[in-house]
C-alpha positions in Angstrom: -43.3 -142.7 88.1 -47.0 -141.6 87.6 -46.5 -138.9 90.5 -43.0 -137.8 88.7 -45.1 -137.2 85.3 -47.3 -135.3 87.0 -44.4 -133.2 88.9 -42.7 -132.9 85.3 -45.9 -131.8 83.4 -46.7 -128.9 86.5 -43.3 -127.7 86.1 -43.7 -127.4 82.3 -46.8 -125.3 82.7 -45.5 -123.2 85.6 -42.8 -122.3 82.8 -45.2 -121.1 80.3 -48.2 -118.5 81.0 -51.7 -119.9 79.7 -54.6 -117.6 79.2 -56.6 -121.0 79.9 -54.6 -122.8 82.6 -54.2 -126.2 81.9 -54.8 -128.9 85.1 -52.0 -129.7 86.9 -53.1 -133.7 85.8 -52.3 -132.6 82.4 -49.1 -133.4 80.0 -49.0 -130.8 77.3 -47.1 -132.0 74.8 -49.0 -131.2 71.3 -51.1 -128.7 73.3 -47.8 -126.5 74.8 -48.9 -123.3 72.7 -52.6 -123.7 72.5 -54.2 -120.7 74.5 -50.8 -119.8 75.8 -50.3 -116.0 76.8 -48.5 -114.0 73.9 -48.6 -116.4 71.4 -50.1 -116.6 67.7 -49.8 -118.7 64.5 -47.4 -116.9 62.7 -44.0 -118.6 61.7 -41.8 -115.9 63.6 -43.5 -116.6 66.8 -42.9 -120.5 66.1 -39.4 -120.1 65.2 -38.5 -117.9 68.3 -40.0 -120.8 70.6 -37.1 -123.0 68.2 -39.6 -124.2 66.2 -38.7 -126.1 63.0 -35.4 -127.6 65.0 -36.5 -131.0 64.8 -36.9 -130.7 61.0 -33.1 -129.8 60.6 -32.3 -132.4 62.9 -34.1 -134.9 60.9 -32.8 -133.7 57.6 -29.4 -134.6 58.9 -30.8 -138.5 59.6 -31.7 -141.1 57.0 -35.5 -141.9 55.9 -35.2 -145.5 57.5 -33.7 -144.1 60.8 -36.9 -141.6 61.2 -39.4 -144.5 60.4 -37.6 -146.9 63.3 -37.4 -143.8 66.0 -41.5 -143.9 65.3 -41.9 -147.6 65.3 -39.3 -147.5 68.8 -42.0 -144.2 70.1 -45.1 -147.0 70.1 -46.9 -143.9 68.5 -50.2 -145.0 67.7 -52.8 -143.6 65.2 -54.7 -140.5 67.0 -57.6 -140.5 64.6 -59.5 -143.5 65.5 -58.3 -147.1 64.7 -55.3 -146.8 67.2 -53.0 -148.3 64.7 -49.2 -148.0 65.3 -47.8 -145.1 63.2 -44.5 -146.4 62.0 -45.5 -149.8 61.2 -48.2 -148.2 58.9 -45.2 -146.3 57.0 -43.4 -149.8 56.0 -46.5 -151.0 54.4 -45.4 -148.9 51.5 -44.1 -151.7 48.8 -40.2 -152.0 48.8 -39.8 -152.1 45.1 -42.4 -149.2 44.3 -41.6 -147.3 41.3 -44.6 -144.7 41.7 -45.0 -141.3 43.4 -45.6 -142.0 47.3 -48.3 -139.1 48.2 -48.4 -138.4 52.3 -52.0 -137.0 53.4 -53.1 -135.6 56.5 -56.5 -135.9 57.5 -57.9 -133.0 58.9 -61.7 -133.5 58.5 -62.4 -133.7 61.7 -66.2 -134.8 61.3 -66.9 -137.6 64.5 -69.2 -135.8 66.9 -67.8 -135.2 70.2 -64.0 -134.5 68.6 -62.6 -131.0 68.9 -58.8 -131.4 69.1 -57.5 -130.7 65.5 -58.9 -127.7 65.1 -57.2 -126.0 68.1 -53.8 -127.5 66.5 -54.8 -126.1 63.3 -55.7 -122.7 64.6 -53.0 -121.7 67.1 -50.4 -123.9 66.3 -50.2 -124.7 62.6 -46.1 -124.9 62.1 -46.1 -127.3 64.2 -48.5 -129.6 62.0 -46.2 -128.4 59.0 -43.2 -129.6 60.4 -44.3 -133.1 61.8 -45.7 -133.6 57.7 -42.2 -132.2 56.1 -40.4 -134.7 58.6 -43.3 -137.7 57.7 -42.7 -136.9 54.0 -39.1 -137.2 54.2 -39.7 -140.7 56.1 -41.7 -142.1 53.4 -40.3 -140.7 50.4 -43.4 -138.5 49.5 -42.4 -135.3 47.4 -46.3 -134.2 47.5 -48.9 -133.9 50.7 -52.3 -132.5 51.1 -54.1 -131.4 54.1 -57.7 -132.6 53.9 -59.5 -129.8 55.8 -63.4 -130.4 56.4 -65.6 -128.0 54.6 -66.7 -126.4 58.0 -63.3 -125.1 58.6 -62.9 -122.2 56.5 -60.8 -120.2 58.9 -58.4 -123.2 59.6 -57.9 -123.6 55.7 -56.9 -119.9 55.3 -54.3 -120.0 58.3 -52.6 -123.2 57.0 -52.7 -121.4 53.5 -50.7 -118.4 55.1 -48.4 -120.9 57.2 -47.9 -122.8 54.0 -46.4 -119.6 52.4 -44.4 -118.5 55.4 -42.6 -122.1 55.7 -42.0 -122.3 52.0 -40.6 -118.6 52.3 -37.9 -119.8 54.9 -37.3 -123.0 52.9 -39.0 -125.3 55.1 -41.1 -126.2 52.2 -40.3 -126.4 48.4 -37.3 -127.1 46.7 -34.2 -128.5 48.7 -35.5 -128.1 52.1 -32.6 -126.7 54.4 -30.4 -127.6 51.6 -30.9 -131.4 52.0 -31.7 -131.9 48.3 -35.0 -133.2 49.5 -38.2 -131.5 47.6 -41.7 -131.7 49.0 -44.9 -129.2 48.6 -48.0 -129.6 50.9 -51.5 -128.2 49.4 -54.7 -127.6 51.6 -57.4 -129.4 50.0 -61.1 -128.6 51.4 -63.7 -130.9 51.7 -67.6 -130.1 50.7 -69.2 -131.5 54.2 -69.0 -134.8 54.0 -68.4 -137.2 57.4 -67.6 -139.9 55.3 -64.5 -138.4 54.1 -63.0 -138.9 57.7 -62.8 -142.5 56.0 -59.2 -142.7 54.6 -60.5 -144.4 51.1 -63.4 -142.2 50.5 -60.9 -139.1 51.7 -58.9 -140.1 48.5 -61.7 -140.3 46.2 -62.9 -137.2 46.9 -59.1 -135.8 47.0 -59.4 -137.5 43.2 -62.6 -135.2 42.3 -64.8 -138.3 42.6 -68.0 -139.5 44.8 -66.3 -140.1 48.2 -67.1 -144.0 47.8 -64.9 -145.6 50.0 -62.9 -148.4 48.5 -62.6 -152.4 49.0 -59.7 -153.5 51.4 -58.1 -155.6 49.8 -56.9 -154.4 47.6 -57.1 -151.0 47.9 -55.1 -150.5 50.7 -53.6 -147.1 50.6 -50.1 -147.9 51.5 -50.1 -149.7 48.2 -52.7 -148.3 46.3 -54.0 -145.0 47.3 -53.9 -141.3 45.5 -54.3 -142.1 42.0 -53.3 -145.6 42.9 -50.0 -144.8 44.0 -48.6 -145.7 47.6 -50.1 -143.4 50.3 -49.9 -142.7 53.9 -53.0 -141.1 55.7 -52.4 -139.8 58.9 -54.4 -138.0 61.4 -53.3 -134.1 62.6 -52.5 -135.0 66.1 -50.3 -138.3 64.8 -48.3 -136.1 62.3 -47.5 -133.6 65.3 -46.1 -136.3 67.1 -43.6 -137.1 65.0 -41.9 -134.0 65.7 -42.1 -134.9 69.5 -40.7 -138.2 68.6 -37.6 -136.8 67.0 -36.6 -134.4 69.8 -37.1 -137.1 72.4 -35.9 -140.1 70.4 -38.4 -143.1 70.3 -37.3 -144.7 73.4 -37.6 -141.6 75.3 -41.1 -140.9 74.2 -41.8 -144.4 75.0 -41.2 -143.7 78.5 -44.6 -141.1 78.8 -47.9 -143.2 79.3 -48.1 -147.1 79.5 -46.5 -150.0 77.9 -48.3 -150.6 74.1 -50.1 -147.3 74.7 -47.2 -144.8 74.8 -46.9 -140.8 74.6 -50.0 -138.3 75.2 -53.3 -138.1 73.6 -56.1 -135.4 73.7 -59.2 -135.9 74.9 -62.4 -133.9 74.2 -64.9 -133.8 76.9 -68.5 -132.9 75.9 -71.9 -133.1 77.5 -73.1 -132.9 81.4 -70.1 -132.4 83.1 -69.2 -129.1 85.0 -66.2 -128.1 82.8 -65.8 -129.5 79.3 -63.3 -129.0 77.1 -59.7 -130.4 75.7 -57.4 -131.9 77.9 -54.0 -133.5 77.4 -53.0 -136.4 79.2 -50.5 -139.3 79.4 -52.0 -142.3 77.8 -53.3 -144.9 80.2 -52.1 -142.7 83.4 -55.4 -141.8 84.4 -59.1 -143.4 85.2 -62.4 -142.5 84.1 -62.7 -141.2 87.9 -60.0 -139.0 87.6 -61.0 -137.6 83.9 -64.5 -136.9 84.9 -64.0 -135.7 88.6 -60.5 -134.1 89.0 -60.1 -132.5 85.6 -63.8 -132.2 84.5 -65.3 -131.0 87.9 -67.8 -134.0 87.9 -71.0 -133.9 87.3 -73.6 -130.9 87.5 -75.5 -129.7 90.7 -78.2 -132.4 92.1 -77.4 -135.0 88.9 -75.4 -138.2 88.6 -73.3 -139.6 85.8 -75.3 -142.1 83.5 -73.2 -142.8 80.9 -70.5 -142.0 78.9 -69.3 -142.7 74.9 -65.5 -142.7 75.4 -64.2 -142.4 72.0 -66.5 -140.2 69.2 -70.1 -141.0 68.5 -69.3 -144.1 66.8 -67.7 -145.6 70.0 -69.9 -148.2 71.7 -71.7 -146.5 74.9 -70.7 -147.7 78.8 -72.6 -147.3 81.3 -71.4 -145.6 84.7 -72.5 -148.9 86.9 -70.9 -151.6 84.8 -68.1 -153.8 86.3 -66.0 -155.4 83.3 -64.1 -158.8 83.9 -60.9 -158.6 81.7 -58.2 -161.3 81.3 -54.7 -160.1 82.7 -51.5 -161.6 80.4 -50.9 -164.5 82.8 -54.5 -165.9 81.9 -55.7 -164.8 85.1 -59.0 -162.6 85.4 -59.5 -159.4 87.1 -62.7 -157.1 88.2 -62.7 -153.8 87.0 -65.5 -151.0 87.5 -66.4 -148.4 85.1 -64.5 -145.5 87.2 -61.3 -147.6 87.0 -60.9 -148.2 83.5 -57.2 -146.1 82.6 -57.8 -143.9 79.6 -55.9 -146.1 77.0 -56.6 -148.0 73.6 -56.3 -151.7 75.0 -58.6 -151.1 78.3 -61.2 -149.6 76.9 -61.3 -152.1 74.0 -61.4 -154.8 76.1 -64.2 -153.3 78.2 -66.5 -153.4 75.0 -65.6 -149.7 73.2 -62.8 -147.8 72.0 -60.8 -144.8 72.8 -61.5 -143.8 68.8 -60.7 -140.1 68.4 -60.6 -138.8 71.9 -64.5 -137.4 72.1 -65.7 -138.2 75.1 -69.4 -137.6 75.6 -70.9 -137.7 78.9 -74.4 -138.5 79.8 -76.3 -137.7 83.1 -79.3 -138.5 84.7 -81.3 -135.8 83.3 -80.5 -137.4 79.6 -83.2 -140.0 78.0 -81.4 -143.0 76.3 -84.1 -143.0 73.3 -83.4 -138.9 72.6 -79.6 -139.7 73.1 -80.3 -142.7 70.4 -82.4 -140.8 67.7 -79.8 -138.5 68.0 -76.9 -140.6 67.1 -79.5 -142.6 64.7 -80.4 -138.7 63.0 -76.9 -137.8 62.1 -75.6 -141.6 60.5 -78.6 -141.7 58.1 -78.0 -137.7 57.1 -74.2 -139.1 57.1 -74.4 -142.4 54.9 -72.4 -141.9 51.8 -75.1 -144.2 49.7 -72.7 -147.1 48.2 -74.0 -150.1 50.8 -77.3 -151.4 50.7 -77.2 -152.2 54.2 -76.0 -148.8 55.5 -77.9 -146.7 53.0 -81.3 -148.5 53.8 -80.3 -149.6 57.7 -79.4 -146.3 58.5 -82.4 -144.8 57.6 -84.7 -147.2 58.9 -83.2 -147.2 62.6 -83.6 -143.2 62.3 -87.4 -143.9 61.4 -87.6 -145.9 64.2 -85.6 -144.2 66.6 -88.5 -141.1 65.8 -91.0 -143.3 66.5 -89.7 -143.9 70.0 -89.0 -140.2 71.0 -92.3 -139.3 69.8 -94.1 -142.0 72.3 -95.2 -143.8 69.2 -93.2 -147.0 69.2 -94.3 -150.5 70.0 -92.3 -152.9 71.9 -91.6 -155.0 68.7 -90.0 -152.2 67.3 -86.7 -152.2 69.5 -86.3 -155.9 68.4 -86.6 -154.6 64.7 -84.3 -151.8 65.4 -81.6 -154.4 67.0 -82.0 -156.6 64.0 -81.7 -153.9 61.9 -78.4 -152.8 63.3 -76.9 -156.8 63.4 -77.9 -156.7 59.8 -75.5 -153.8 59.0 -72.6 -154.7 61.1 -69.9 -156.3 59.1 -72.0 -156.0 55.7 -70.4 -152.8 54.3 -67.4 -151.5 52.4 -66.2 -149.3 55.1 -66.5 -148.8 58.6 -69.5 -146.5 58.4 -71.6 -149.6 58.7 -70.4 -150.3 62.4 -70.2 -146.3 63.4 -73.8 -146.4 62.6 -74.9 -149.8 63.8 -72.5 -150.2 67.4 -74.1 -147.1 69.1 -77.6 -148.6 68.7 -76.6 -152.1 69.5 -75.1 -150.9 72.5 -77.8 -148.7 73.9 -80.4 -151.4 73.8 -78.3 -154.0 75.2 -77.5 -151.7 78.0 -80.8 -149.5 78.4 -83.5 -152.0 77.1 -85.8 -151.7 79.9 -85.5 -147.8 79.9 -86.1 -147.9 76.2 -89.1 -150.3 76.9 -90.6 -147.8 79.0 -90.8 -145.4 76.2 -93.3 -147.6 74.2 -96.8 -148.4 73.7 -98.4 -152.1 73.8 -101.2 -150.3 71.3 -98.7 -148.3 68.9 -98.4 -151.5 66.6 -102.0 -151.1 65.6 -101.3 -147.9 64.6 -99.9 -146.1 61.1 -96.7 -144.8 61.6 -97.2 -142.1 58.7 -99.8 -140.2 56.6 -98.9 -142.7 53.7 -99.8 -145.7 55.9 -103.0 -143.9 57.3 -104.1 -143.5 53.7 -103.6 -146.9 52.4 -105.3 -148.4 55.8 -108.8 -147.2 54.2 -108.6 -150.2 51.9 -108.7 -152.4 54.9 -111.9 -151.1 56.3 -114.7 -153.1 55.8 -117.3 -151.6 53.0 -120.3 -149.7 54.0 
């Protein structure tokens, strides 16, 4: 079956000419038109390729039928959490009398992730078609695309695509004569990573400081935008909805593996020969196949050392690790890092997460103290400041790792750093606490000896900054 999927994918690629040909092991579904020769982002080009046919099909269905197809497809959110998309849609209260909103999360800020930008830049109408179908399914007449501030060109492309779609009656009043009305608006963020968190995004959309909300009670499906039911989905997730309608839920579920269906966009960066984006069937490739077959292996004279498999907030995995996993019948099996299938569940069972699909690769030229400090600097800068453990702790972790990379850290600083990370984890309103602390906990746990080698036993007696040095004069004996 896996071989058949590869052959079908290869056949699809032969029928389309690409300026950057996909790897034969890829299965292009969402990225079918990315880097396609002769392709542009206009609605005319999209319509010539059969665009909006699925919207016409969906308008002939009942909203509940669309939701059922999405549930049957097994589609899981592609933004990070991997929650079943169809199930999320059903969380809207059945007796709701308030307006329902749909939000597309295009605040692609997770380090190592760069897939949604390509969809918006090269195939915006695929996203709009998926959004209109999804809005119809959940009963939303107003939808927003929240675009990160660093995507100015993407915002312009989306605005133009929305105008084109409205002119052809794919948006606006009485869409395709169905009696359904929907408007889509583009909202640009202001450069805050925290707005990738759905309730922080909603607060920002309302014009407030993006402080994430406490859940419960503020689950967006019940109390979201303007305290109304709101569905927040990722760009990639919404694009998949169009293909679920085209293929049917049962047929779509044949892609990938059980509980991990469909295709997945992976963004590979770091120390590989061929970094870039790849679309694969979920769970059909292993880490070895991704890094060696698709990415060409390590650079000359180097060896792979570690991988962050799902964006910077995912826990790091060593390339020499072996895992003991439980089988459904209760027995156990051994699995090496290289044999990990790229699906949500197995990566989670190995102690990390598939996350946003940002695969960050490090070889043996990388010092883990530098990696740790790089991550800490990012999270210290991006904390929204609402929760004390995160606001203070992320800065403390950055200061300690600063000392580590400069050679001024004492061995005890590692213990302190680890302690701070544990005191952040689980103590914050949103998952930013985990995002900032998990990399620290994992890197220390798996590379403790290497980090200790970057410390100095005598560093504990030295002041760590000019202020401390100035205060130290009071400890000197009088002369």
